[in-house]
N, C-alpha and C positions, 0 to 999 in steps of 0.2 A: 650750696657749698660755695665756699670760696675760698679763693684759694688767692699768694700775693707773693716776691721777692722782698724782699730785705730792703732798705735803701742803705745805696755804697756811695760814701764819699769821696769822688775816683781825685784824687790831687795832682797824679803825674802822667793819666794820656794826655796824651798833643799827637796834630797831628794838622801836615800843613796847609793849608789853607790856601792855591795858587789861583792866583785870577785870568785870565783872557787879558789882557787889557793887547796885545800883541798880533795882527795882522797878517804877520811875515811867514809865523809857525803853519806848514799845511798841519797840524792835528796836532792844537796845543790841548793840553791835561784842563779833565774839566772841571768846575767849580766844584767843591764840597757843598753838597748840598745839608744845609743843618735840620731840617726838619724835612725829609723825604717823603711824599705820598704810603703814609704806610704800607695800602695794598700789593707792592712791590716785596712787601714780606709772607703777607697771606700766599700769594703767586709763588712763590718758590716756594713756603709749604708743601702745597699741592703737586709740585714738580717734585718733589723730595717723598713726598704717599708714592706719586707713581710708579714711579722709579725702584719701588717697594711691593709694588703690584696692589696699592693700593687707590680706588678710583672717587676722590671726595670730592664734596659740590659743594664750598664755605663759603655761597651768595649769601647764605644767614648771619653771618660771623660780622662783627662793626672791629672793625680796628680802631685806632679814634686818639689824639695825643689831648692828652688835661695838663691844664697849669701845676696841679698836683695830685696824687695820689693818696688821701690819709684813711687808715681805714684806725676805729679802736686806739684813737691817738697815737697808731706809728703810720712811720712816711714812710711809700716805696718805689721804684722806679717802675715799677709796670705791678701789673693786676691783673689774673687774668682769672671770669666768669665764664663757668657752665652757663649758669643764666643771672644775667645783670640783678640787680634789685629793682630798678625803674623800668627796664624792656624789655623784663625777662629774656632775652638774644644773648647766644655766645656771644663775649667781647672782651678787646683787649682794650689795659689802656694803659698806655705809656708819654711818662710824667714828661713836663719839658722843665721842669725844676731843673735852674742850674748844680745844685747839689750830684742829679746825677748825669749830667755832662752832656748826656746825648746828641745836642750839636756838635759837639768835637769826636766822640767816636766816630770808628774806621766802620763800615760795610760790615765786617766778619766778627767786627764786636756787640756791635746790634744784632747780628742774626743772632745771637747766641742768650740773647734774653728775648728776644719776641719769641725765638723757638719754643725758650722755654712757660712764657705763657701759654703759649699755643697746644703742649706740653697738657696745662692746669683746663682750656678753655675748653677745648677739643678734642682730646683727649684722655679730657675725664684722670687726669695722676696728680698722685699730693707727691709734697715734697720727697725728694731718697737719700737719703747722707751716708747709703754704704758707702766703702772705700774699695779699689783694685787695691792686691799685695803690694804697689806701689806707690801706693800715695795718695795718688790720682783717685776725684769721683769716678764712680761706676757709671749714677745717669747724672745727663746734662736737670735734672727735675731736683738737684740737690740746692741746699739751700744755704750751705756753710763754706763755701769758696766760693769768689769773684767771680758770678755770672757771667761775667762782658766777654771773661778768657779764659772757658773751659777748656778749648778748643780755638787755635790761634790761626791770622792768616801763615798759609805754606805748611801745615797740619792736617792734609786734606783726608788721608789712611785716619787717623785719630777724629777728624770731624764725620769720618762716614761711619763711625763705630756709635755714635754720639747719636748719630741721627738716626744709625741704625732697631737701639736702642730703645728710643725712645717711641719708635713703634711698633715695637717687639721688644717687652720684658726679656726674653728670649736668649736675646741675643750675648745674655749678658753674661752666659751660662759662659762663654764662649772662654774669657777671660778669667784672670786666677782672682778669687774675692777674699778678699776679709773680712768674717765672718761676726769678728769678735772674740769667737770661742773656740774649742776645742769639744767640742760637742762629742766624742768620744771618752774625754776627760770628765766632764763635765754636761750632762744632755740637762739643765736648765732652761729655760726657756724665757721661761714668765714667774713668778712668785707674788704674792698680793704682799707685796713688801710697802708696807706703809705710810712709807713717806712721797708715796706715786701719790697724787691727786691724781692723776687723771683717769680715777674711774664712775662710774654711772650708775645709775636705781629707776627701776621704773615701781613707783609704787602703788599702780591701781587706787586712784587718789584718795592715795592715807588708811588702804587697807589692808598693809604693812608696811613692819617697820624692818630699815635695813639698818645693819649697822659692818664695821669694819673694825677688827681692835686686836689683842693679844689675851686668848687665858694669862688667867694669872696664876696657876699654880703651874703648869708646863710651860709657857711663854711661847708657846706656838700663836699662829697667827690666826685673825677667823675672817672669814663672809659672815653673817649674821643675817636670816631672815622668819620673821614672825609676823603670826597671824592669827586673829580672835575666829578665821573660821569665813567669815567676809567677802574674799577677796571674788570679781567674777571673773575676772583674768590672768594670769601668772605676771606675780613676783618675780622680779630677779635684778640680778648685780653684770655686772658688763662691765671688757674694757675693749674698746676698737683700737689692734696693733694696726698700723700704715706703715705697708711693706716691711713685713718680716722678711728678715734677714735671712735665711733658712736654707741648706742649702738642695736644689732640684731634687724630688727623688725621694727624700728621706722622711721618716715617719713620724707623726707628729701628732704626740697622744695628750691630751686633756685629763686630767689627773686628780683625786681630790678624799678625803676623808671625813666620811660627813656625820658629825655626832647630836640626839636629839634624846629627848624622853615623854615615851609618850606621843608621837608625832598620829596626831588623827590626821581623818579625810584620804584622798589620793598619795599624799607625800611630798618630796622632791623628789631635785633633778640635775644635771647639768647639760648642757648643747654646746657647740661648735657652728659657726658661722663662714665660707671662706668667697669673695667675692672678688671678680676679674673685670678690666675691664673689654666692651668688644665693639670694636673701628664701622662702622656702619657708614653708609654715603655722606650723611651733615654731621658725622664726628659722634663720636664714643659715649656707650651707655655702660654705666655700673650693671654686671649682671649678679645671681648667686650662683655660685659654684657646686659648694655641697654643703648639705646642712645632718650634722650629725645631733644626735641626742638622744637621753633615757628619759623622756621626756611619756614614752609610751607604754614604760615599765617605770613608773615613779616609786620610792621605796619613805617607808614612814613605821611608825611604831618606836620601838624604843632601840636607838641605833647605839652604839660605837664603834667609833675608828672603822666603817661598814664605804670600803673604796669604789666609790666612783670613775668611770675610767673608759672614753671613746677613741680611740684610734683611725687621723689621717693617712692611709697609710704608705700615698707618694704626692707631698705637696708638690706645686711649681711656681717657681719664680712670679706664674703670672700674676701671685695675687697678690694685689692690692691693698685688700681690710684682710684681717682676721679680729675674731672674734668672738669671745670665750663668758660660759654664763653658766652662776648659779639659778636655780629655780626655783621658785613654792608654786604648786601648782594649783588653781585655782581651786575653794573649798579644802584645803587644808589650814587647821589647828595645831597650832602648840608652836617651840620654837629651833630650827636647824642652823645647823654653827659645818658650813666649811671649812673644816679644817688643812693648811695642806696644801691649796687652792695652785695649781703649779701648769705648764707645759713642758715638756721634756720632749728634746729632739732625738730621735734615732737615724742616723747616716746607715 
């Protein structure tokens, strides 16, 4: 899993660089070091973790400067790897390119970027673009703001909050969160929007045919799975939802209406998986915390708007991934359509 911070062209930042030419001043201002040893930021990260009751041993991390950070034809100012493609080690790369302006950034600006990348490399966190009610980012893991200035010099209370939230996502529950919708009026969090390209599938070496479309007569969007009955594993369609912006304690409901004609064999089902991070001595691991499914009781035969539904009774904002699935069981023959496939939120 790779994570990154998008290139920002910093054109207005400046900092005074004062030389120590005079020996008359008993306390001269130190020279601004353009590329200090990045270990200072690793050590600072460990100290902040200790203040929050976490004991980290980060001797296994590489924190390095590179001439340029380029991935998939995009250029970034920093990049955090859980597993570096060459070394397999947790790694933070900081770009020396003049466009990123690292050499002229203040210490606190550098800390903003470096801690963001440590969130990726050490804490296994994806980007989180949720907002507070005041329009500020809820998390230091945002990639839609100037990451060098999420908190600034002198904003100690704000800095404390953002680092608290970095190590414990539940710290955000003390903030006023902009959920982007009123779930009491509009409970639909996810639908099968055909304009959304980020749906995935597993067809068990082409033993299943999967599709997305709209029924001609009703105009209802569907997820479709069919097979000739020779699937040895499940066939499924799924979507990974990163850091879902759902209130703490809300019920999360996955619901669909299944239509099929003479579906033979075990049948079809739905499932919902939830993931969190657990911080250990050398960094975080990503763990599955909930797996809800109807696979133990699949449905088959002729189905007309047959409702399948599973409910997670209490959502936690520690969740970093939520993945809903439409599933066809091994050995099933025929075609099934999962209509109105959606996730609902009830506070």
